[in-house]
N, C-alpha and C positions, 0 to 999 in steps of 0.2 A: 292567704288561704291556709287553713290549718290542716294538720295531718288527717284528722277525721274527715274533713271535707274532701281531701284527695282520695282517701280510701272509699268514701261514698261514691264519688264520681267514677272511680275504677270499677266498683261493683256495678254501677249503672251501665257503664260501657260494656262490661262483661255480660250483663243481662241482655243488652241490646244485641251483642254479637251472637249470643245463644239463640235469641229470638230470630235473628236473621238466618242463622244456620238451620234452625228448625223449619223456617219458611222455605228456604232453598231446598231442603230435603223433601218437604211436602210437594213442592213444585216439580222436583225431579221425579218423585214417585208418580205424580199425576201425568207427567209427560211420558214416562216409561209405560204406564198403563195404557195411555192412548195409543202409543206406538205399537204396543202388542195387539190392541184391538184392531188397529189399522192393518197390521201385518196379517192377522188372522183373516180379516175381511178380504184382503188382496189374494191370499192363498185360496180361500173359498171361491172367489170369483175366477181365479185362474183355473182351479180344478173344474168348476162348472163349465167354463169355456172349453177346456180340453175335452171334457166329457161330451159336450155338444158337438165339437169338431170331430171327435172320433166316431160318434154315432152317425153323423152326416156322412163321413167317409165310408163307414160300413154300409149304410143304406144305399149310397151311390154305387158302391161296388156290387152289392146284391142286385140292384136294378140292372146294372150293366151285365152281370152274369145271366140274369133272367132274359134280357134282350138277346144276348149272344146265344143262349140256349134255344130261344124261340127261332132264331135265324137258322141254327143248325138243324133243328127239328124240321123246319119248313124245307130246307135244302134236301134233307133225307127223304121227305115225302115226295118232293119233286123228282128226285133220282129214282125212287121206287116206281112212281107213276111212269116215268120215261122208260125204265127197264120193262115194266109190265106191257106198255104199249108196243115196245120193240118186240117183245116175246110174242105177243098176240099177233103182230104183223107177220112174224115168221111162222106162225102156227100152221097155216094152210100148206106152206111149202114142206114143212116137217111131216105133216100128215101124209101128203102126197108121196114123199120119199119113203115113209114107212110102208105105205100101201104097195108101192113099186117093189120094195125089197121083199115084202111078204109074198107078193105074187110071183116074183122070180124064185123065191125059195120053194113055193108050192109047185110051180111048173117044173122045176128041176127034179123033183122027186117022182 
């Protein structure tokens, strides 16, 4: 094998190595790009899931507050009705007492 043949083969080998390096870089760039797309998709899915979870928790809390408020309002209405009934039941006694006190006051004078 002559010197020129050796140099030619070296150049061919160098060309093949350069082609292999270029292909490896292209593949690396493609893998990195896909990884970035996958990461972006995962982040978006995670954010969407977190948003949905937060919205559900908020709606659940709002509904619980609404139920608690309704219970308290109903308890208040029942307490008012009870107090009103109690006051109305004592009304004749109070009226009689007022009339007696008034009559005593009038008769004393």
